[in-house]
mmCIF file of the N, C-alpha and C atoms, coordinates in Angstrom:
data_MODEL
# 
_entry.id   MODEL 
# 
loop_
_atom_site.group_PDB 
_atom_site.id 
_atom_site.type_symbol 
_atom_site.label_atom_id 
_atom_site.label_alt_id 
_atom_site.label_comp_id 
_atom_site.label_asym_id 
_atom_site.label_entity_id 
_atom_site.label_seq_id 
_atom_site.pdbx_PDB_ins_code 
_atom_site.Cartn_x 
_atom_site.Cartn_y 
_atom_site.Cartn_z 
_atom_site.occupancy 
_atom_site.B_iso_or_equiv 
_atom_site.pdbx_formal_charge 
_atom_site.auth_seq_id 
_atom_site.auth_comp_id 
_atom_site.auth_asym_id 
_atom_site.auth_atom_id 
_atom_site.pdbx_PDB_model_num 
ATOM 1   N N  . PRO A 1 1  ? 82.738  86.664  95.778  1.00 0.00 ? 1  PRO A N  1 
ATOM 2   C CA . PRO A 1 1  ? 81.489  86.044  94.233  1.00 0.00 ? 1  PRO A CA 1 
ATOM 3   C C  . PRO A 1 1  ? 83.292  86.065  93.245  1.00 0.00 ? 1  PRO A C  1 
ATOM 4   N N  . LYS A 1 2  ? 82.374  84.814  92.640  1.00 0.00 ? 2  LYS A N  1 
ATOM 5   C CA . LYS A 1 2  ? 83.092  84.539  91.828  1.00 0.00 ? 2  LYS A CA 1 
ATOM 6   C C  . LYS A 1 2  ? 82.957  85.930  90.300  1.00 0.00 ? 2  LYS A C  1 
ATOM 7   N N  . GLY A 1 3  ? 84.341  86.309  89.715  1.00 0.00 ? 3  GLY A N  1 
ATOM 8   C CA . GLY A 1 3  ? 83.884  87.320  89.380  1.00 0.00 ? 3  GLY A CA 1 
ATOM 9   C C  . GLY A 1 3  ? 84.214  88.320  89.879  1.00 0.00 ? 3  GLY A C  1 
ATOM 10  N N  . SER A 1 4  ? 84.114  88.293  90.642  1.00 0.00 ? 4  SER A N  1 
ATOM 11  C CA . SER A 1 4  ? 84.427  90.000  91.302  1.00 0.00 ? 4  SER A CA 1 
ATOM 12  C C  . SER A 1 4  ? 86.109  90.328  91.620  1.00 0.00 ? 4  SER A C  1 
ATOM 13  N N  . THR A 1 5  ? 86.241  91.529  91.285  1.00 0.00 ? 5  THR A N  1 
ATOM 14  C CA . THR A 1 5  ? 87.553  92.066  91.670  1.00 0.00 ? 5  THR A CA 1 
ATOM 15  C C  . THR A 1 5  ? 88.082  92.912  92.426  1.00 0.00 ? 5  THR A C  1 
ATOM 16  N N  . THR A 1 6  ? 86.602  93.366  93.342  1.00 0.00 ? 6  THR A N  1 
ATOM 17  C CA . THR A 1 6  ? 86.323  94.785  94.556  1.00 0.00 ? 6  THR A CA 1 
ATOM 18  C C  . THR A 1 6  ? 85.914  94.021  95.935  1.00 0.00 ? 6  THR A C  1 
ATOM 19  N N  . MET A 1 7  ? 86.975  94.224  96.671  1.00 0.00 ? 7  MET A N  1 
ATOM 20  C CA . MET A 1 7  ? 86.905  93.979  98.529  1.00 0.00 ? 7  MET A CA 1 
ATOM 21  C C  . MET A 1 7  ? 86.498  95.779  99.008  1.00 0.00 ? 7  MET A C  1 
ATOM 22  N N  . TYR A 1 8  ? 85.016  94.831  100.054 1.00 0.00 ? 8  TYR A N  1 
ATOM 23  C CA . TYR A 1 8  ? 85.034  95.746  101.035 1.00 0.00 ? 8  TYR A CA 1 
ATOM 24  C C  . TYR A 1 8  ? 86.188  96.223  102.138 1.00 0.00 ? 8  TYR A C  1 
ATOM 25  N N  . VAL A 1 9  ? 86.879  97.267  102.721 1.00 0.00 ? 9  VAL A N  1 
ATOM 26  C CA . VAL A 1 9  ? 87.693  96.955  103.262 1.00 0.00 ? 9  VAL A CA 1 
ATOM 27  C C  . VAL A 1 9  ? 87.255  97.950  105.384 1.00 0.00 ? 9  VAL A C  1 
ATOM 28  N N  . GLY A 1 10 ? 87.363  97.395  105.915 1.00 0.00 ? 10 GLY A N  1 
ATOM 29  C CA . GLY A 1 10 ? 86.253  98.477  106.879 1.00 0.00 ? 10 GLY A CA 1 
ATOM 30  C C  . GLY A 1 10 ? 87.084  98.125  107.738 1.00 0.00 ? 10 GLY A C  1 
ATOM 31  N N  . ASN A 1 11 ? 86.521  99.216  109.358 1.00 0.00 ? 11 ASN A N  1 
ATOM 32  C CA . ASN A 1 11 ? 87.528  99.696  109.778 1.00 0.00 ? 11 ASN A CA 1 
ATOM 33  C C  . ASN A 1 11 ? 88.672  100.005 110.066 1.00 0.00 ? 11 ASN A C  1 
ATOM 34  N N  . LEU A 1 12 ? 89.007  101.016 109.190 1.00 0.00 ? 12 LEU A N  1 
ATOM 35  C CA . LEU A 1 12 ? 90.135  101.729 108.573 1.00 0.00 ? 12 LEU A CA 1 
ATOM 36  C C  . LEU A 1 12 ? 89.572  103.144 109.694 1.00 0.00 ? 12 LEU A C  1 
ATOM 37  N N  . SER A 1 13 ? 91.249  103.576 109.899 1.00 0.00 ? 13 SER A N  1 
ATOM 38  C CA . SER A 1 13 ? 91.458  105.417 110.969 1.00 0.00 ? 13 SER A CA 1 
ATOM 39  C C  . SER A 1 13 ? 90.950  105.900 109.574 1.00 0.00 ? 13 SER A C  1 
ATOM 40  N N  . PHE A 1 14 ? 89.855  107.228 110.306 1.00 0.00 ? 14 PHE A N  1 
ATOM 41  C CA . PHE A 1 14 ? 89.508  108.160 109.597 1.00 0.00 ? 14 PHE A CA 1 
ATOM 42  C C  . PHE A 1 14 ? 90.540  108.710 109.149 1.00 0.00 ? 14 PHE A C  1 
ATOM 43  N N  . GLU A 1 15 ? 92.351  108.687 109.256 1.00 0.00 ? 15 GLU A N  1 
ATOM 44  C CA . GLU A 1 15 ? 93.137  109.012 109.100 1.00 0.00 ? 15 GLU A CA 1 
ATOM 45  C C  . GLU A 1 15 ? 94.293  108.874 107.109 1.00 0.00 ? 15 GLU A C  1 
ATOM 46  N N  . VAL A 1 16 ? 93.276  107.994 107.292 1.00 0.00 ? 16 VAL A N  1 
ATOM 47  C CA . VAL A 1 16 ? 93.460  106.978 106.056 1.00 0.00 ? 16 VAL A CA 1 
ATOM 48  C C  . VAL A 1 16 ? 93.403  107.247 104.727 1.00 0.00 ? 16 VAL A C  1 
ATOM 49  N N  . SER A 1 17 ? 94.617  107.314 104.417 1.00 0.00 ? 17 SER A N  1 
ATOM 50  C CA . SER A 1 17 ? 94.818  107.894 102.621 1.00 0.00 ? 17 SER A CA 1 
ATOM 51  C C  . SER A 1 17 ? 95.169  106.589 101.361 1.00 0.00 ? 17 SER A C  1 
ATOM 52  N N  . GLU A 1 18 ? 94.727  107.244 100.256 1.00 0.00 ? 18 GLU A N  1 
ATOM 53  C CA . GLU A 1 18 ? 95.229  106.361 99.463  1.00 0.00 ? 18 GLU A CA 1 
ATOM 54  C C  . GLU A 1 18 ? 96.469  105.831 99.133  1.00 0.00 ? 18 GLU A C  1 
ATOM 55  N N  . HIS A 1 19 ? 97.312  106.153 99.744  1.00 0.00 ? 19 HIS A N  1 
ATOM 56  C CA . HIS A 1 19 ? 98.326  106.515 99.694  1.00 0.00 ? 19 HIS A CA 1 
ATOM 57  C C  . HIS A 1 19 ? 98.643  105.314 101.060 1.00 0.00 ? 19 HIS A C  1 
ATOM 58  N N  . ASP A 1 20 ? 97.672  105.704 101.555 1.00 0.00 ? 20 ASP A N  1 
ATOM 59  C CA . ASP A 1 20 ? 98.320  104.285 102.808 1.00 0.00 ? 20 ASP A CA 1 
ATOM 60  C C  . ASP A 1 20 ? 97.394  102.979 102.391 1.00 0.00 ? 20 ASP A C  1 
ATOM 61  N N  . LEU A 1 21 ? 96.217  103.163 101.579 1.00 0.00 ? 21 LEU A N  1 
ATOM 62  C CA . LEU A 1 21 ? 96.019  101.717 101.414 1.00 0.00 ? 21 LEU A CA 1 
ATOM 63  C C  . LEU A 1 21 ? 96.149  101.163 100.482 1.00 0.00 ? 21 LEU A C  1 
ATOM 64  N N  . ARG A 1 22 ? 97.242  101.941 99.549  1.00 0.00 ? 22 ARG A N  1 
ATOM 65  C CA . ARG A 1 22 ? 97.976  101.245 98.722  1.00 0.00 ? 22 ARG A CA 1 
ATOM 66  C C  . ARG A 1 22 ? 99.200  100.552 99.207  1.00 0.00 ? 22 ARG A C  1 
ATOM 67  N N  . GLY A 1 23 ? 99.845  101.279 100.124 1.00 0.00 ? 23 GLY A N  1 
ATOM 68  C CA . GLY A 1 23 ? 101.218 100.410 100.959 1.00 0.00 ? 23 GLY A CA 1 
ATOM 69  C C  . GLY A 1 23 ? 100.230 99.385  101.670 1.00 0.00 ? 23 GLY A C  1 
ATOM 70  N N  . ALA A 1 24 ? 99.679  98.965  102.060 1.00 0.00 ? 24 ALA A N  1 
ATOM 71  C CA . ALA A 1 24 ? 98.918  97.832  102.440 1.00 0.00 ? 24 ALA A CA 1 
ATOM 72  C C  . ALA A 1 24 ? 99.250  96.531  101.751 1.00 0.00 ? 24 ALA A C  1 
ATOM 73  N N  . PHE A 1 25 ? 98.338  97.343  100.371 1.00 0.00 ? 25 PHE A N  1 
ATOM 74  C CA . PHE A 1 25 ? 98.539  95.833  99.008  1.00 0.00 ? 25 PHE A CA 1 
ATOM 75  C C  . PHE A 1 25 ? 99.414  96.198  98.147  1.00 0.00 ? 25 PHE A C  1 
ATOM 76  N N  . ASP A 1 26 ? 100.774 96.371  99.146  1.00 0.00 ? 26 ASP A N  1 
ATOM 77  C CA . ASP A 1 26 ? 101.964 96.609  97.948  1.00 0.00 ? 26 ASP A CA 1 
ATOM 78  C C  . ASP A 1 26 ? 102.357 95.188  97.309  1.00 0.00 ? 26 ASP A C  1 
ATOM 79  N N  . GLY A 1 27 ? 102.432 95.380  96.411  1.00 0.00 ? 27 GLY A N  1 
ATOM 80  C CA . GLY A 1 27 ? 102.583 94.493  95.183  1.00 0.00 ? 27 GLY A CA 1 
ATOM 81  C C  . GLY A 1 27 ? 101.702 94.030  94.617  1.00 0.00 ? 27 GLY A C  1 
ATOM 82  N N  . LEU A 1 28 ? 100.449 93.940  95.139  1.00 0.00 ? 28 LEU A N  1 
ATOM 83  C CA . LEU A 1 28 ? 99.499  93.943  93.950  1.00 0.00 ? 28 LEU A CA 1 
ATOM 84  C C  . LEU A 1 28 ? 98.409  94.681  93.327  1.00 0.00 ? 28 LEU A C  1 
ATOM 85  N N  . PRO A 1 29 ? 98.214  94.314  91.938  1.00 0.00 ? 29 PRO A N  1 
ATOM 86  C CA . PRO A 1 29 ? 97.904  95.545  91.451  1.00 0.00 ? 29 PRO A CA 1 
ATOM 87  C C  . PRO A 1 29 ? 96.044  95.906  91.492  1.00 0.00 ? 29 PRO A C  1 
ATOM 88  N N  . ILE A 1 30 ? 96.315  97.516  91.758  1.00 0.00 ? 30 ILE A N  1 
ATOM 89  C CA . ILE A 1 30 ? 94.954  97.997  92.005  1.00 0.00 ? 30 ILE A CA 1 
ATOM 90  C C  . ILE A 1 30 ? 94.188  98.420  90.970  1.00 0.00 ? 30 ILE A C  1 
ATOM 91  N N  . ALA A 1 31 ? 93.249  98.188  90.362  1.00 0.00 ? 31 ALA A N  1 
ATOM 92  C CA . ALA A 1 31 ? 92.905  99.754  89.225  1.00 0.00 ? 31 ALA A CA 1 
ATOM 93  C C  . ALA A 1 31 ? 92.135  100.561 90.232  1.00 0.00 ? 31 ALA A C  1 
ATOM 94  N N  . GLY A 1 32 ? 91.045  100.053 91.071  1.00 0.00 ? 32 GLY A N  1 
ATOM 95  C CA . GLY A 1 32 ? 91.056  101.539 91.888  1.00 0.00 ? 32 GLY A CA 1 
ATOM 96  C C  . GLY A 1 32 ? 90.334  101.391 93.024  1.00 0.00 ? 32 GLY A C  1 
ATOM 97  N N  . MET A 1 33 ? 90.404  102.587 94.298  1.00 0.00 ? 33 MET A N  1 
ATOM 98  C CA . MET A 1 33 ? 89.638  102.425 95.436  1.00 0.00 ? 33 MET A CA 1 
ATOM 99  C C  . MET A 1 33 ? 88.622  103.718 95.215  1.00 0.00 ? 33 MET A C  1 
ATOM 100 N N  . ARG A 1 34 ? 87.702  103.921 96.524  1.00 0.00 ? 34 ARG A N  1 
ATOM 101 C CA . ARG A 1 34 ? 87.072  104.445 96.848  1.00 0.00 ? 34 ARG A CA 1 
ATOM 102 C C  . ARG A 1 34 ? 87.458  104.856 98.207  1.00 0.00 ? 34 ARG A C  1 
ATOM 103 N N  . ILE A 1 35 ? 87.375  105.460 99.157  1.00 0.00 ? 35 ILE A N  1 
ATOM 104 C CA . ILE A 1 35 ? 87.700  105.828 100.045 1.00 0.00 ? 35 ILE A CA 1 
ATOM 105 C C  . ILE A 1 35 ? 86.063  106.639 100.685 1.00 0.00 ? 35 ILE A C  1 
ATOM 106 N N  . ALA A 1 36 ? 85.323  106.309 101.110 1.00 0.00 ? 36 ALA A N  1 
ATOM 107 C CA . ALA A 1 36 ? 83.820  106.220 101.617 1.00 0.00 ? 36 ALA A CA 1 
ATOM 108 C C  . ALA A 1 36 ? 83.949  107.965 102.321 1.00 0.00 ? 36 ALA A C  1 
ATOM 109 N N  . ALA A 1 37 ? 83.399  108.360 102.235 1.00 0.00 ? 37 ALA A N  1 
ATOM 110 C CA . ALA A 1 37 ? 83.023  109.825 103.117 1.00 0.00 ? 37 ALA A CA 1 
ATOM 111 C C  . ALA A 1 37 ? 81.574  110.336 102.951 1.00 0.00 ? 37 ALA A C  1 
ATOM 112 N N  . ASP A 1 38 ? 81.364  111.098 104.410 1.00 0.00 ? 38 ASP A N  1 
ATOM 113 C CA . ASP A 1 38 ? 80.139  111.729 104.499 1.00 0.00 ? 38 ASP A CA 1 
ATOM 114 C C  . ASP A 1 38 ? 80.451  112.997 103.574 1.00 0.00 ? 38 ASP A C  1 
ATOM 115 N N  . LYS A 1 39 ? 79.407  113.113 102.438 1.00 0.00 ? 39 LYS A N  1 
ATOM 116 C CA . LYS A 1 39 ? 78.608  114.272 101.479 1.00 0.00 ? 39 LYS A CA 1 
ATOM 117 C C  . LYS A 1 39 ? 79.243  115.506 101.592 1.00 0.00 ? 39 LYS A C  1 
ATOM 118 N N  . GLU A 1 40 ? 78.268  115.208 103.383 1.00 0.00 ? 40 GLU A N  1 
ATOM 119 C CA . GLU A 1 40 ? 77.704  117.180 103.732 1.00 0.00 ? 40 GLU A CA 1 
ATOM 120 C C  . GLU A 1 40 ? 79.421  117.517 103.908 1.00 0.00 ? 40 GLU A C  1 
ATOM 121 N N  . THR A 1 41 ? 80.361  116.803 105.109 1.00 0.00 ? 41 THR A N  1 
ATOM 122 C CA . THR A 1 41 ? 81.333  117.455 106.509 1.00 0.00 ? 41 THR A CA 1 
ATOM 123 C C  . THR A 1 41 ? 82.575  116.906 104.839 1.00 0.00 ? 41 THR A C  1 
ATOM 124 N N  . GLY A 1 42 ? 82.737  115.751 104.567 1.00 0.00 ? 42 GLY A N  1 
ATOM 125 C CA . GLY A 1 42 ? 83.859  114.639 103.698 1.00 0.00 ? 42 GLY A CA 1 
ATOM 126 C C  . GLY A 1 42 ? 84.684  114.282 104.910 1.00 0.00 ? 42 GLY A C  1 
ATOM 127 N N  . ARG A 1 43 ? 84.158  113.974 105.471 1.00 0.00 ? 43 ARG A N  1 
ATOM 128 C CA . ARG A 1 43 ? 84.480  113.101 106.654 1.00 0.00 ? 43 ARG A CA 1 
ATOM 129 C C  . ARG A 1 43 ? 85.019  111.994 106.340 1.00 0.00 ? 43 ARG A C  1 
ATOM 130 N N  . PRO A 1 44 ? 85.239  110.537 106.806 1.00 0.00 ? 44 PRO A N  1 
ATOM 131 C CA . PRO A 1 44 ? 85.936  109.336 106.143 1.00 0.00 ? 44 PRO A CA 1 
ATOM 132 C C  . PRO A 1 44 ? 85.349  108.462 106.865 1.00 0.00 ? 44 PRO A C  1 
ATOM 133 N N  . LYS A 1 45 ? 84.128  107.880 105.991 1.00 0.00 ? 45 LYS A N  1 
ATOM 134 C CA . LYS A 1 45 ? 83.573  106.717 107.210 1.00 0.00 ? 45 LYS A CA 1 
ATOM 135 C C  . LYS A 1 45 ? 83.918  105.716 107.949 1.00 0.00 ? 45 LYS A C  1 
ATOM 136 N N  . GLY A 1 46 ? 85.454  105.498 107.679 1.00 0.00 ? 46 GLY A N  1 
ATOM 137 C CA . GLY A 1 46 ? 86.323  104.706 107.681 1.00 0.00 ? 46 GLY A CA 1 
ATOM 138 C C  . GLY A 1 46 ? 86.019  103.238 107.109 1.00 0.00 ? 46 GLY A C  1 
ATOM 139 N N  . PHE A 1 47 ? 85.628  103.173 105.944 1.00 0.00 ? 47 PHE A N  1 
ATOM 140 C CA . PHE A 1 47 ? 85.540  101.413 105.155 1.00 0.00 ? 47 PHE A CA 1 
ATOM 141 C C  . PHE A 1 47 ? 85.766  102.356 103.864 1.00 0.00 ? 47 PHE A C  1 
ATOM 142 N N  . ALA A 1 48 ? 86.424  101.475 103.613 1.00 0.00 ? 48 ALA A N  1 
ATOM 143 C CA . ALA A 1 48 ? 86.583  101.893 101.198 1.00 0.00 ? 48 ALA A CA 1 
ATOM 144 C C  . ALA A 1 48 ? 86.535  100.249 100.536 1.00 0.00 ? 48 ALA A C  1 
ATOM 145 N N  . PHE A 1 49 ? 86.391  100.502 99.058  1.00 0.00 ? 49 PHE A N  1 
ATOM 146 C CA . PHE A 1 49 ? 86.157  99.433  98.354  1.00 0.00 ? 49 PHE A CA 1 
ATOM 147 C C  . PHE A 1 49 ? 87.510  99.778  97.858  1.00 0.00 ? 49 PHE A C  1 
ATOM 148 N N  . VAL A 1 50 ? 88.132  98.292  97.368  1.00 0.00 ? 50 VAL A N  1 
ATOM 149 C CA . VAL A 1 50 ? 89.698  98.219  96.735  1.00 0.00 ? 50 VAL A CA 1 
ATOM 150 C C  . VAL A 1 50 ? 88.862  97.579  95.706  1.00 0.00 ? 50 VAL A C  1 
ATOM 151 N N  . GLU A 1 51 ? 89.384  97.916  94.181  1.00 0.00 ? 51 GLU A N  1 
ATOM 152 C CA . GLU A 1 51 ? 89.342  96.718  93.063  1.00 0.00 ? 51 GLU A CA 1 
ATOM 153 C C  . GLU A 1 51 ? 90.753  96.785  92.200  1.00 0.00 ? 51 GLU A C  1 
ATOM 154 N N  . PHE A 1 52 ? 90.446  95.478  91.973  1.00 0.00 ? 52 PHE A N  1 
ATOM 155 C CA . PHE A 1 52 ? 91.705  95.141  91.834  1.00 0.00 ? 52 PHE A CA 1 
ATOM 156 C C  . PHE A 1 52 ? 92.007  94.298  90.261  1.00 0.00 ? 52 PHE A C  1 
ATOM 157 N N  . ASP A 1 53 ? 92.928  94.881  89.658  1.00 0.00 ? 53 ASP A N  1 
ATOM 158 C CA . ASP A 1 53 ? 92.830  94.288  88.391  1.00 0.00 ? 53 ASP A CA 1 
ATOM 159 C C  . ASP A 1 53 ? 92.079  93.243  88.092  1.00 0.00 ? 53 ASP A C  1 
ATOM 160 N N  . THR A 1 54 ? 92.779  91.457  88.558  1.00 0.00 ? 54 THR A N  1 
ATOM 161 C CA . THR A 1 54 ? 92.939  90.511  88.727  1.00 0.00 ? 54 THR A CA 1 
ATOM 162 C C  . THR A 1 54 ? 91.648  89.484  90.151  1.00 0.00 ? 54 THR A C  1 
ATOM 163 N N  . GLU A 1 55 ? 90.666  88.201  89.050  1.00 0.00 ? 55 GLU A N  1 
ATOM 164 C CA . GLU A 1 55 ? 90.790  87.643  90.889  1.00 0.00 ? 55 GLU A CA 1 
ATOM 165 C C  . GLU A 1 55 ? 91.460  87.311  91.634  1.00 0.00 ? 55 GLU A C  1 
ATOM 166 N N  . ASP A 1 56 ? 93.305  86.921  91.021  1.00 0.00 ? 56 ASP A N  1 
ATOM 167 C CA . ASP A 1 56 ? 93.802  86.191  91.807  1.00 0.00 ? 56 ASP A CA 1 
ATOM 168 C C  . ASP A 1 56 ? 94.285  86.780  92.692  1.00 0.00 ? 56 ASP A C  1 
ATOM 169 N N  . ALA A 1 57 ? 94.720  88.839  92.507  1.00 0.00 ? 57 ALA A N  1 
ATOM 170 C CA . ALA A 1 57 ? 95.032  90.101  92.820  1.00 0.00 ? 57 ALA A CA 1 
ATOM 171 C C  . ALA A 1 57 ? 94.336  90.224  94.181  1.00 0.00 ? 57 ALA A C  1 
ATOM 172 N N  . LEU A 1 58 ? 92.961  89.794  94.352  1.00 0.00 ? 58 LEU A N  1 
ATOM 173 C CA . LEU A 1 58 ? 91.356  89.779  95.329  1.00 0.00 ? 58 LEU A CA 1 
ATOM 174 C C  . LEU A 1 58 ? 91.622  88.694  96.136  1.00 0.00 ? 58 LEU A C  1 
ATOM 175 N N  . GLU A 1 59 ? 92.169  87.610  95.767  1.00 0.00 ? 59 GLU A N  1 
ATOM 176 C CA . GLU A 1 59 ? 92.407  86.844  96.506  1.00 0.00 ? 59 GLU A CA 1 
ATOM 177 C C  . GLU A 1 59 ? 93.679  86.857  97.597  1.00 0.00 ? 59 GLU A C  1 
ATOM 178 N N  . CYS A 1 60 ? 94.635  87.347  97.116  1.00 0.00 ? 60 CYS A N  1 
ATOM 179 C CA . CYS A 1 60 ? 95.964  87.426  98.155  1.00 0.00 ? 60 CYS A CA 1 
ATOM 180 C C  . CYS A 1 60 ? 95.036  88.634  98.475  1.00 0.00 ? 60 CYS A C  1 
ATOM 181 N N  . ALA A 1 61 ? 94.961  89.417  98.038  1.00 0.00 ? 61 ALA A N  1 
ATOM 182 C CA . ALA A 1 61 ? 94.529  90.462  99.376  1.00 0.00 ? 61 ALA A CA 1 
ATOM 183 C C  . ALA A 1 61 ? 93.654  89.806  100.193 1.00 0.00 ? 61 ALA A C  1 
ATOM 184 N N  . MET A 1 62 ? 92.487  89.024  100.097 1.00 0.00 ? 62 MET A N  1 
ATOM 185 C CA . MET A 1 62 ? 91.910  88.952  101.245 1.00 0.00 ? 62 MET A CA 1 
ATOM 186 C C  . MET A 1 62 ? 92.541  88.010  102.656 1.00 0.00 ? 62 MET A C  1 
ATOM 187 N N  . LYS A 1 63 ? 93.398  87.663  101.461 1.00 0.00 ? 63 LYS A N  1 
ATOM 188 C CA . LYS A 1 63 ? 94.656  86.427  102.894 1.00 0.00 ? 63 LYS A CA 1 
ATOM 189 C C  . LYS A 1 63 ? 94.991  87.713  103.716 1.00 0.00 ? 63 LYS A C  1 
ATOM 190 N N  . ARG A 1 64 ? 94.974  89.451  103.744 1.00 0.00 ? 64 ARG A N  1 
ATOM 191 C CA . ARG A 1 64 ? 95.982  90.109  104.934 1.00 0.00 ? 64 ARG A CA 1 
ATOM 192 C C  . ARG A 1 64 ? 94.830  90.459  105.181 1.00 0.00 ? 64 ARG A C  1 
ATOM 193 N N  . ASN A 1 65 ? 93.730  90.023  105.375 1.00 0.00 ? 65 ASN A N  1 
ATOM 194 C CA . ASN A 1 65 ? 92.107  90.316  106.383 1.00 0.00 ? 65 ASN A CA 1 
ATOM 195 C C  . ASN A 1 65 ? 92.803  90.572  108.162 1.00 0.00 ? 65 ASN A C  1 
ATOM 196 N N  . GLY A 1 66 ? 92.690  90.998  108.818 1.00 0.00 ? 66 GLY A N  1 
ATOM 197 C CA . GLY A 1 66 ? 92.924  91.920  109.904 1.00 0.00 ? 66 GLY A CA 1 
ATOM 198 C C  . GLY A 1 66 ? 94.544  91.972  110.615 1.00 0.00 ? 66 GLY A C  1 
ATOM 199 N N  . GLU A 1 67 ? 95.316  92.247  109.268 1.00 0.00 ? 67 GLU A N  1 
ATOM 200 C CA . GLU A 1 67 ? 96.314  93.260  109.441 1.00 0.00 ? 67 GLU A CA 1 
ATOM 201 C C  . GLU A 1 67 ? 95.947  94.219  109.883 1.00 0.00 ? 67 GLU A C  1 
ATOM 202 N N  . ALA A 1 68 ? 97.004  95.146  110.243 1.00 0.00 ? 68 ALA A N  1 
ATOM 203 C CA . ALA A 1 68 ? 96.612  96.781  111.457 1.00 0.00 ? 68 ALA A CA 1 
ATOM 204 C C  . ALA A 1 68 ? 97.217  96.911  110.001 1.00 0.00 ? 68 ALA A C  1 
ATOM 205 N N  . LEU A 1 69 ? 96.084  98.694  109.825 1.00 0.00 ? 69 LEU A N  1 
ATOM 206 C CA . LEU A 1 69 ? 97.040  99.872  109.178 1.00 0.00 ? 69 LEU A CA 1 
ATOM 207 C C  . LEU A 1 69 ? 96.333  101.015 110.574 1.00 0.00 ? 69 LEU A C  1 
ATOM 208 N N  . LEU A 1 70 ? 97.262  101.790 110.143 1.00 0.00 ? 70 LEU A N  1 
ATOM 209 C CA . LEU A 1 70 ? 97.331  103.308 111.096 1.00 0.00 ? 70 LEU A CA 1 
ATOM 210 C C  . LEU A 1 70 ? 96.641  103.127 112.323 1.00 0.00 ? 70 LEU A C  1 
ATOM 211 N N  . GLY A 1 71 ? 97.168  101.946 113.091 1.00 0.00 ? 71 GLY A N  1 
ATOM 212 C CA . GLY A 1 71 ? 96.979  100.970 114.623 1.00 0.00 ? 71 GLY A CA 1 
ATOM 213 C C  . GLY A 1 71 ? 95.433  100.801 115.054 1.00 0.00 ? 71 GLY A C  1 
ATOM 214 N N  . ARG A 1 72 ? 94.494  100.357 113.310 1.00 0.00 ? 72 ARG A N  1 
ATOM 215 C CA . ARG A 1 72 ? 93.321  100.052 113.237 1.00 0.00 ? 72 ARG A CA 1 
ATOM 216 C C  . ARG A 1 72 ? 93.127  98.467  112.553 1.00 0.00 ? 72 ARG A C  1 
ATOM 217 N N  . GLU A 1 73 ? 92.405  97.150  113.933 1.00 0.00 ? 73 GLU A N  1 
ATOM 218 C CA . GLU A 1 73 ? 92.559  96.026  112.762 1.00 0.00 ? 73 GLU A CA 1 
ATOM 219 C C  . GLU A 1 73 ? 91.094  95.865  112.086 1.00 0.00 ? 73 GLU A C  1 
# 
């Protein structure tokens, strides 16, 4: 949506790290991210939210949809 700079990133490996996600969006300015995890076990849920500095950066990131990361697309 217009004005949004946050993107849902799904179908992630349960082994993904913040470093891995930053690498996937290399060259784009990231303001922050949150990898969703189970509150009780701390186990990752396989998705994250990535916030970019600008709408343009978000649009560039969305063009990378479908690229593999740690063996998952």
